[in-house]
C-alpha positions in Angstrom: 120.4 -51.4 49.2 122.0 -55.0 49.3 118.5 -56.4 49.2 117.3 -54.1 46.3 120.7 -54.9 44.5 120.0 -59.0 45.0 116.5 -58.4 43.9 118.0 -56.5 40.5 119.9 -59.6 39.8 117.1 -62.1 40.0 115.1 -60.0 38.0 118.0 -59.9 35.2 117.9 -63.4 35.7 114.7 -63.7 35.0 114.5 -61.7 31.9 117.0 -64.1 30.5 114.1 -66.7 30.6 111.4 -64.7 29.3 113.4 -63.2 26.0 114.8 -66.8 25.4 111.6 -68.6 25.3 111.1 -71.8 23.8 114.7 -71.8 22.4 116.1 -71.3 25.6 114.0 -73.8 27.5 115.0 -76.6 25.3 118.5 -75.7 24.7 119.5 -74.2 28.2 122.6 -76.1 28.8 125.0 -78.1 26.6 125.5 -81.6 28.1 129.0 -82.9 27.1 131.2 -85.9 28.2 133.9 -85.4 30.5 137.0 -87.0 29.1 140.4 -87.7 30.7 143.2 -85.3 29.3 145.0 -86.9 26.2 147.6 -89.1 27.3 150.9 -90.2 25.4 149.8 -89.0 22.3 151.1 -90.8 19.3 150.7 -89.8 15.5 151.1 -92.8 13.3 153.5 -92.4 10.1 151.5 -91.9 7.4 153.9 -90.0 4.8 153.5 -86.5 5.9 156.4 -84.7 7.7 155.3 -82.8 11.1 155.5 -79.6 9.3 153.2 -80.6 6.8 150.8 -82.0 9.4 151.1 -78.8 11.3 150.4 -76.5 8.4 147.3 -79.0 7.3 145.9 -78.9 10.8 145.6 -74.9 10.5 145.6 -73.9 6.7 143.1 -71.0 6.2 140.4 -71.7 3.8 138.9 -68.4 4.0 136.0 -69.7 6.4 134.2 -67.6 9.5 132.5 -70.9 10.3 131.1 -69.0 13.7 130.2 -65.5 12.5 132.3 -63.9 14.9 136.1 -62.7 15.0 139.0 -64.7 16.8 139.4 -61.8 19.1 135.8 -62.5 20.2 136.1 -66.3 20.3 138.6 -66.3 22.7 137.0 -63.6 25.1 133.5 -65.7 25.2 132.8 -67.8 28.7 131.5 -71.2 28.6 127.8 -71.4 27.9 126.8 -71.8 31.7 123.9 -69.7 33.5 126.2 -69.3 36.5 126.5 -65.6 37.8 130.2 -66.3 38.5 132.7 -66.8 35.8 132.7 -70.2 34.4 135.8 -70.3 32.2 136.7 -69.7 29.3 135.0 -71.2 26.2 138.5 -71.8 24.2 139.8 -73.4 27.0 141.6 -76.5 25.2 140.3 -78.8 27.6 136.6 -77.4 27.3 136.6 -77.5 23.5 138.0 -81.2 23.6 134.6 -82.2 25.1 133.0 -81.3 21.7 135.8 -83.7 20.0 138.2 -81.2 19.2 141.9 -82.4 19.7 144.3 -79.7 21.5 147.1 -79.0 19.2 149.9 -80.0 22.0 149.8 -83.4 20.9 153.2 -83.4 18.8 156.7 -82.4 19.7 156.7 -80.0 17.6 153.9 -78.1 18.7 154.6 -74.2 18.4 153.4 -72.5 21.6 153.5 -69.1 19.8 150.0 -70.3 18.1 147.2 -68.6 19.4 146.1 -71.5 21.3 143.4 -73.1 18.7 142.7 -76.8 18.4 143.4 -78.8 15.7 140.9 -77.9 12.5 140.8 -74.2 13.7 142.2 -71.7 11.3 143.3 -68.4 12.5 143.0 -66.4 9.3 143.4 -63.0 7.4 142.0 -59.9 8.8 138.1 -60.0 8.8 136.5 -58.0 6.1 132.6 -57.3 5.4 131.0 -58.2 2.2 132.2 -54.7 0.7 135.8 -55.7 1.5 136.4 -53.3 4.5 138.4 -54.7 7.4 136.1 -54.9 10.5 138.0 -53.2 13.1 138.0 -53.1 17.0 135.6 -50.6 18.8 138.6 -49.4 21.1 141.8 -49.8 19.5 140.8 -49.5 15.8 143.0 -52.5 15.1 141.7 -55.3 12.3 139.9 -57.9 13.8 141.0 -61.7 12.8 139.0 -64.1 10.7 138.3 -67.8 12.5 136.7 -70.9 10.9 136.9 -74.5 10.6 139.2 -76.3 8.1 139.4 -79.7 6.7 141.3 -81.4 9.7 138.5 -80.4 12.2 136.3 -83.2 10.4 139.1 -85.4 9.1 141.5 -86.1 12.1 140.9 -89.1 14.0 141.9 -90.4 17.3 141.6 -93.4 19.3 142.7 -94.4 23.1 143.8 -97.5 24.2 145.1 -97.9 27.9 145.9 -94.5 28.2 147.9 -93.8 24.9 146.0 -91.9 22.3 146.6 -92.8 18.7 146.1 -89.5 16.5 145.3 -90.3 12.3 145.6 -87.9 9.7 142.5 -88.2 7.5 140.8 -90.2 9.6 137.2 -89.6 10.7 137.0 -87.1 13.7 134.9 -87.6 17.0 133.5 -83.9 16.9 129.9 -83.0 17.6 129.6 -80.1 15.4 125.7 -79.8 16.2 126.4 -79.0 19.8 129.4 -76.9 19.3 127.3 -74.6 17.0 124.7 -74.6 20.1 127.6 -74.0 22.5 128.8 -70.7 20.6 125.2 -69.6 20.5 124.6 -70.0 24.1 128.0 -68.5 24.8 127.2 -65.1 22.9 123.5 -65.1 24.1 124.4 -65.3 27.8 127.3 -62.7 26.9 124.1 -60.6 26.4 122.3 -61.3 29.2 123.8 -62.8 32.4 124.5 -60.0 34.4 128.5 -58.7 34.5 129.5 -61.2 31.6 129.6 -58.5 28.9 131.7 -56.2 31.0 134.1 -59.1 31.1 133.7 -59.7 27.7 134.5 -56.3 26.8 137.4 -56.1 28.8 138.9 -58.9 26.8 137.8 -58.1 23.4 138.8 -54.1 24.0 141.2 -54.0 26.6 140.6 -52.8 30.1 139.5 -49.1 30.6 137.9 -49.1 27.0 135.4 -46.0 26.6 131.7 -46.2 26.9 131.3 -45.4 23.5 133.4 -48.6 22.1 131.7 -50.4 24.8 128.5 -49.2 23.3 129.4 -50.4 19.8 130.5 -53.6 20.8 127.1 -54.6 22.6 125.2 -53.2 19.3 127.5 -55.6 17.3 126.6 -58.4 19.7 123.0 -57.8 19.3 123.4 -57.7 15.7 125.1 -61.3 15.8 122.6 -62.5 18.1 119.8 -61.4 15.3 121.8 -63.0 13.0 121.8 -66.4 14.6 118.2 -66.1 15.6 116.8 -66.1 12.1 118.8 -69.7 11.2 117.5 -70.8 14.7 113.8 -69.8 13.3 114.3 -71.6 10.1 115.9 -74.3 11.8 112.9 -74.8 14.3 110.5 -74.9 11.3 111.8 -78.2 9.9 113.0 -79.3 13.6 110.0 -82.4 13.2 111.9 -83.7 10.2 115.6 -83.2 11.8 117.8 -86.4 12.4 120.0 -85.5 15.3 123.8 -85.7 14.2 125.7 -86.6 17.5 129.3 -87.6 17.7 131.4 -88.3 14.5 128.3 -87.7 12.3 127.3 -84.6 10.2 124.7 -83.9 7.5 127.2 -81.7 5.4 125.3 -81.7 2.1 122.2 -80.5 3.8 124.1 -77.9 5.9 126.0 -76.5 2.4 122.8 -75.9 0.8 121.1 -74.5 3.7 123.9 -72.2 3.7 124.5 -71.2 0.3 120.7 -71.6 -0.9 119.3 -69.9 2.2 121.5 -67.9 4.5 123.7 -66.3 1.9 120.6 -65.4 0.1 119.6 -63.3 2.9 118.2 -66.0 5.4 115.5 -67.0 3.0 113.9 -69.8 4.1 112.5 -71.2 1.1 115.5 -73.3 0.5 116.0 -74.4 4.2 115.6 -78.3 5.0 115.8 -80.4 7.7 119.2 -81.9 8.5 117.7 -85.3 7.5 120.6 -87.9 6.8 124.0 -87.4 9.1 126.6 -89.1 7.2 130.2 -90.5 9.2 133.0 -88.3 8.7 134.7 -90.2 5.6 138.5 -91.1 5.4 140.3 -88.8 3.1 143.7 -90.8 2.4 143.7 -91.5 -1.5 140.2 -90.0 -2.1 142.1 -87.5 -4.3 142.6 -90.0 -6.9 138.8 -91.0 -6.9 136.6 -90.1 -10.1 133.8 -89.2 -8.0 133.5 -88.5 -4.2 131.0 -88.2 -1.7 129.7 -91.2 -0.4 126.6 -91.5 -3.5 129.5 -90.7 -5.6 128.0 -87.2 -6.6 130.9 -84.8 -7.0 133.7 -85.4 -9.9 135.8 -82.1 -9.6 138.4 -82.1 -6.1 138.0 -78.0 -6.5 134.2 -78.5 -6.4 134.3 -80.7 -3.7 136.3 -78.5 -1.5 135.0 -75.4 -2.2 131.7 -76.4 -1.5 133.1 -77.6 2.0 134.3 -74.2 2.3 131.0 -72.3 1.7 129.0 -74.9 4.1 131.6 -74.1 7.0 130.7 -70.5 6.0 132.9 -69.1 4.0 131.4 -65.7 2.8 130.3 -65.5 -0.6 128.0 -62.6 -2.1 124.7 -64.1 -3.8 122.3 -61.0 -2.9 123.9 -57.5 -2.7 123.8 -55.5 -5.8 126.5 -53.3 -4.9 129.3 -56.1 -4.8 130.1 -58.2 -7.3 128.1 -61.6 -7.4 129.9 -64.8 -6.4 132.8 -62.6 -5.0 133.7 -64.8 -1.5 136.3 -65.3 1.4 137.2 -68.7 -0.3 140.9 -69.3 -0.3 140.9 -71.0 -3.4 144.9 -71.3 -3.5 144.9 -72.6 -0.4 142.3 -75.3 -1.2 144.4 -76.5 -4.0 147.5 -76.4 -1.9 145.7 -78.6 0.6 144.7 -81.2 -2.3 147.9 -81.2 -3.6 149.4 -82.2 -0.1 146.8 -85.1 0.3 147.0 -86.2 -3.5 150.8 -86.3 -3.7 152.0 -87.4 -7.0 150.0 -89.3 -9.5 149.9 -92.8 -8.1 151.0 -96.2 -10.0 152.4 -99.6 -9.1 155.9 -98.5 -8.7 155.2 -95.7 -6.6 152.1 -96.2 -4.8 150.6 -93.3 -3.3 152.7 -90.6 -2.4 150.6 -88.4 -0.5 148.7 -89.1 2.5 148.9 -92.6 3.3 146.1 -94.9 5.4 147.8 -95.6 8.9 149.1 -99.0 9.9 148.3 -101.3 12.7 150.6 -99.9 15.3 151.4 -103.2 16.8 154.0 -101.4 19.3 150.5 -100.4 20.9 147.6 -102.5 19.9 147.7 -106.6 20.2 149.6 -107.9 17.6 148.1 -109.4 14.5 147.7 -113.2 14.4 148.9 -113.7 11.1 148.0 -117.4 10.6 144.2 -116.5 11.5 144.7 -113.1 8.9 145.8 -115.7 6.4 142.3 -117.5 6.9 140.7 -114.1 6.4 142.8 -113.2 3.3 140.9 -116.3 1.5 137.5 -115.1 2.7 138.3 -111.6 1.5 138.7 -112.9 -1.7 135.9 -114.8 -1.9 133.5 -112.0 -0.2 134.6 -108.9 -0.4 137.1 -108.2 -3.2 134.7 -107.9 -6.0 133.5 -104.8 -4.9 135.9 -103.3 -2.4 139.1 -104.4 -5.0 142.4 -106.3 -4.0 144.3 -104.7 -1.0 146.6 -101.9 -1.9 149.9 -103.5 -0.3 150.5 -107.2 -0.5 151.3 -109.4 2.5 155.1 -108.7 1.8 154.1 -105.0 2.4 154.8 -104.3 -1.4 152.5 -102.8 -3.7 150.1 -105.2 -4.9 150.1 -105.6 -8.7 146.4 -107.0 -8.5 145.2 -103.7 -7.1 147.0 -101.4 -9.6 145.7 -103.5 -12.3 142.1 -103.2 -11.6 139.7 -102.3 -14.2 138.6 -99.4 -12.1 141.7 -97.3 -13.0 140.8 -95.3 -15.8 143.0 -92.2 -17.6 142.0 -88.9 -17.3 140.7 -87.6 -20.9 142.7 -84.2 -20.2 146.0 -85.4 -18.4 146.2 -89.0 -18.8 146.6 -89.5 -15.0 144.8 -92.8 -13.5 141.8 -92.0 -11.4 139.7 -94.8 -9.7 136.1 -94.6 -11.1 134.9 -97.0 -8.3 131.8 -99.0 -8.4 128.3 -97.7 -7.3 126.1 -99.9 -5.7 122.3 -99.5 -6.1 120.3 -98.6 -3.0 117.9 -101.9 -3.6 120.8 -103.6 -3.7 123.2 -102.9 -0.9 120.3 -102.3 1.5 121.5 -99.6 3.4 120.0 -96.4 4.7 118.7 -94.3 1.6 118.5 -91.2 2.9 121.5 -89.5 2.0 121.0 -90.6 -1.6 117.6 -89.9 -1.9 117.2 -87.1 0.0 120.0 -85.4 -2.3 118.3 -86.9 -5.3 114.6 -85.3 -4.6 115.8 -81.7 -3.4 114.8 -78.6 -5.3 115.8 -75.0 -4.7 114.3 -71.7 -5.8 117.3 -69.2 -7.1 117.0 -65.9 -7.8 117.5 -65.2 -11.9 120.7 -62.7 -11.7 122.4 -65.6 -10.5 122.4 -67.4 -13.6 121.5 -70.7 -12.7 118.9 -72.2 -14.7 118.4 -75.8 -12.8 116.1 -76.5 -9.7 117.4 -79.8 -8.7 119.8 -79.5 -5.9 123.2 -81.2 -7.1 123.1 -79.4 -10.5 122.5 -75.9 -8.9 125.3 -76.2 -6.4 127.5 -77.5 -8.8 127.0 -74.0 -10.9 127.1 -72.1 -7.7 130.4 -73.4 -6.6 131.9 -73.4 -9.9 130.7 -69.6 -10.4 132.3 -68.6 -6.7 135.7 -70.5 -7.9 136.0 -69.0 -11.7 135.4 -65.5 -9.7 138.5 -66.2 -8.0 140.3 -67.5 -10.8 139.1 -64.7 -13.2 140.0 -61.8 -10.3 143.8 -63.0 -10.1 146.4 -60.9 -11.5 147.1 -62.0 -13.8 144.0 -64.2 -14.0 144.6 -68.1 -13.9 145.1 -69.6 -17.2 142.8 -72.2 -18.9 145.7 -75.1 -18.4 146.3 -73.9 -14.6 142.8 -74.0 -14.0 142.3 -77.4 -15.4 145.2 -78.7 -13.4 143.8 -77.0 -9.8 140.2 -78.6 -10.8 142.3 -82.1 -10.6 142.1 -82.9 -14.4 138.3 -83.8 -14.2 135.2 -82.3 -15.1 133.0 -80.1 -12.8 130.1 -82.7 -12.9 127.8 -82.9 -9.7 125.2 -85.6 -10.2 122.7 -87.3 -7.4 122.7 -91.1 -8.1 120.4 -93.6 -6.1 123.4 -95.6 -5.2 126.5 -95.9 -2.7 130.3 -95.7 -3.7 132.5 -98.6 -2.9 136.0 -97.6 -1.9 139.2 -99.8 -1.0 139.5 -100.6 2.7 142.9 -99.4 3.2 143.2 -98.4 6.7 139.6 -99.4 7.4 140.7 -100.7 11.1 141.1 -96.8 12.1 137.7 -95.9 10.7 134.8 -96.5 13.3 131.5 -96.4 13.4 130.6 -98.4 10.4 128.5 -97.9 7.2 128.2 -94.4 5.7 125.8 -93.2 8.4 127.8 -94.4 11.3 125.0 -97.0 12.1 126.9 -100.0 13.4 129.7 -99.6 16.1 132.6 -102.1 14.7 133.5 -104.2 12.0 132.2 -107.6 13.8 128.7 -106.1 14.0 129.1 -105.4 10.1 129.9 -108.9 9.6 127.1 -110.0 11.3 123.5 -110.3 10.1 121.0 -107.4 10.9 119.1 -108.9 13.5 122.8 -109.2 15.4 123.5 -105.9 15.3 122.9 -103.1 18.1 119.6 -101.5 17.6 120.7 -98.5 20.0 124.4 -97.8 21.1 126.2 -94.9 22.1 128.6 -93.0 20.3 131.5 -90.5 21.5 133.5 -93.0 23.6 137.0 -92.9 22.4 138.0 -96.2 23.6 139.0 -98.7 21.0 138.0 -102.2 20.7 140.7 -103.9 19.0 139.1 -107.2 19.1 135.8 -106.0 17.5 137.6 -103.1 15.3 135.4 -100.3 16.7 135.3 -97.5 19.5 133.2 -99.0 23.1 129.9 -98.1 22.3 128.4 -98.8 26.0 125.9 -95.8 27.6 128.2 -93.2 29.1 127.5 -89.6 30.6 126.9 -87.1 27.7 127.5 -89.8 25.1 125.2 -89.4 22.1 122.6 -92.6 21.5 122.1 -93.5 18.2 118.6 -95.2 17.4 118.8 -97.4 14.3 114.9 -97.5 13.9 115.3 -93.7 12.8 115.0 -93.2 9.2 118.9 -91.9 8.3 120.0 -93.9 10.7 119.1 -97.9 9.7 121.8 -100.0 10.4 120.4 -102.4 7.4 121.8 -103.6 4.5 125.3 -104.6 3.3 124.4 -108.1 5.0 126.2 -111.4 5.5 123.3 -113.7 5.6 121.0 -116.2 4.3 118.7 -114.7 2.1 114.7 -115.4 3.3 113.1 -118.5 2.3 110.0 -118.1 0.3 107.1 -120.8 0.4 107.6 -123.4 -1.6 111.2 -123.0 -1.4 113.5 -126.0 -0.4 116.5 -124.1 0.7 117.6 -120.4 0.7 120.8 -120.5 -0.9 119.8 -118.1 -3.9 123.0 -119.5 -5.9 121.5 -123.0 -5.9 117.4 -121.9 -5.9 116.2 -119.4 -8.4 113.3 -118.7 -6.8 115.5 -116.8 -3.8 117.4 -114.6 -6.1 115.3 -111.5 -5.9 114.6 -112.0 -2.1 118.2 -111.8 -1.5 118.8 -108.7 -3.5 115.8 -107.0 -1.8 116.9 -107.2 1.9 120.5 -106.1 1.0 122.3 -109.4 1.5 125.6 -109.2 -0.2 127.1 -112.5 0.7 126.6 -115.8 2.4 126.1 -115.9 6.6 129.4 -116.1 8.0 130.2 -118.4 11.0 131.9 -116.3 14.3 135.3 -117.6 13.5 135.3 -116.5 9.8 134.1 -113.1 11.2 136.9 -113.3 13.4 139.4 -114.2 10.4 138.1 -111.3 8.1 138.6 -109.0 11.1 142.5 -109.9 11.7 143.3 -109.8 7.7 141.6 -106.1 7.6 144.0 -105.1 10.5 146.8 -105.7 7.8 145.3 -103.1 5.2 
């Protein structure tokens, strides 16, 4: 009898491989780094109270990122093929390996919370497209929605000598691609590994659940896996053109487009594209006051940006079911408005500065103190080489609001409110010379849209803007009473709802830049010293995912380590070219390689993305020291 039982277990294990096919063979395990525990956490003062920070970390945007309720998520086991119990997926130590920060990192942590990391929202009762609550098969209690919120991608951290520095609004070090794979594998193993479903059912339904309730739960699990398989099949078809994202990067615009124009249209593969242009998670302090956001300056209205982000992390929206109103959704437009107001604060000016989320200041009590004599030399270089694009610093050296910054011509009043917004410079791709994929791929993408949606344009940017606007307007129209035109304008940030796709990248102020590695829009340069160096001196390959900060070069350690992500800059989308301080290439027949003195070299300098003269190593060090003061 014992031999027969062992044989059945072996046979069941083999079934896993047979049924999983090629996908399971290529994604059998999730290879993750093993990090030390978060030590001595310190939140820097960024003008938020602990209560404001805590609210932002878990505010519910209406997302249902994982396609499963909270009660399932905390019942899943880690994606190991072991026949034993490998530990819970929701273990904060395990989720930390994907880059999610455990929410026990400040003294006001509320132990009554449901144990979720920063960036996870324990939401409202989960509902289907028809508005009906999704119920527990045994208890008939409503299940709870679970999704990612802004803080998952916009909360930074660095470690230095066993101190963890935590930064609100900074770029996260998460690996969302691996996390997606991990959740999928955990569900798959729950279905097929012997004994695992029984443990899962006991956690979800409670011990002693009826056979009918367990059967219903298994049917639900099978249905979720079938939906996930459809997405995996679409991803597999474009895999040859997909660029791996890794830690600290995501092709957010392509993912948003794939969900709304493919998954939400009934998993139509027509509009599903490769993730071809990963970008570094941007810092978000002060961005509420930019006229245009995204790296390519493509979105004007903050509500369009935020609602589009919510749809991209799988807030539900109806685009196909004739029995449900079109554009009805789970998006929490009211919550998005509150989040944006918290980030923005009051309209800025020279007297009050930015009153919302501020950039972090270099913590000299944790990191090495600033060499102010060297920084003074860097200030001269900054004014010579950087200020014409990145604007003067927000604060002067006396830590007062810098009148030169607030007098910049980029500050322009809004037509509707008179608020000042920063209409930042856009630098053409051929001038800045950085990787063109993010801007170029958005500009070239086309989508096929059902006539009933009333979206007449096929270019991706315009179509996405109209779809998001329709979703937001449905919410406005269906409040009781409906949101007034004046309030809508204010909730939309007193800006037009324009979406465009320029072949250029936006240049933003460098406040807090020291805390935002890696660099360039695609994270292809590991530290600021490398960014100030000629392209030939920048590393062609390096590793992302290490959290240890390098205060000398302003970046994370980037040497190889187990589970780290190797970024290869030779791949389209990953190029580390452009934004270069170097002598321009010398043409045949030219006596010198100085475009200011030799006309025959001017075009060469533009073509290769040279934006300034070559810097000596000591000049790079001086600029770095000055940037620590921002």
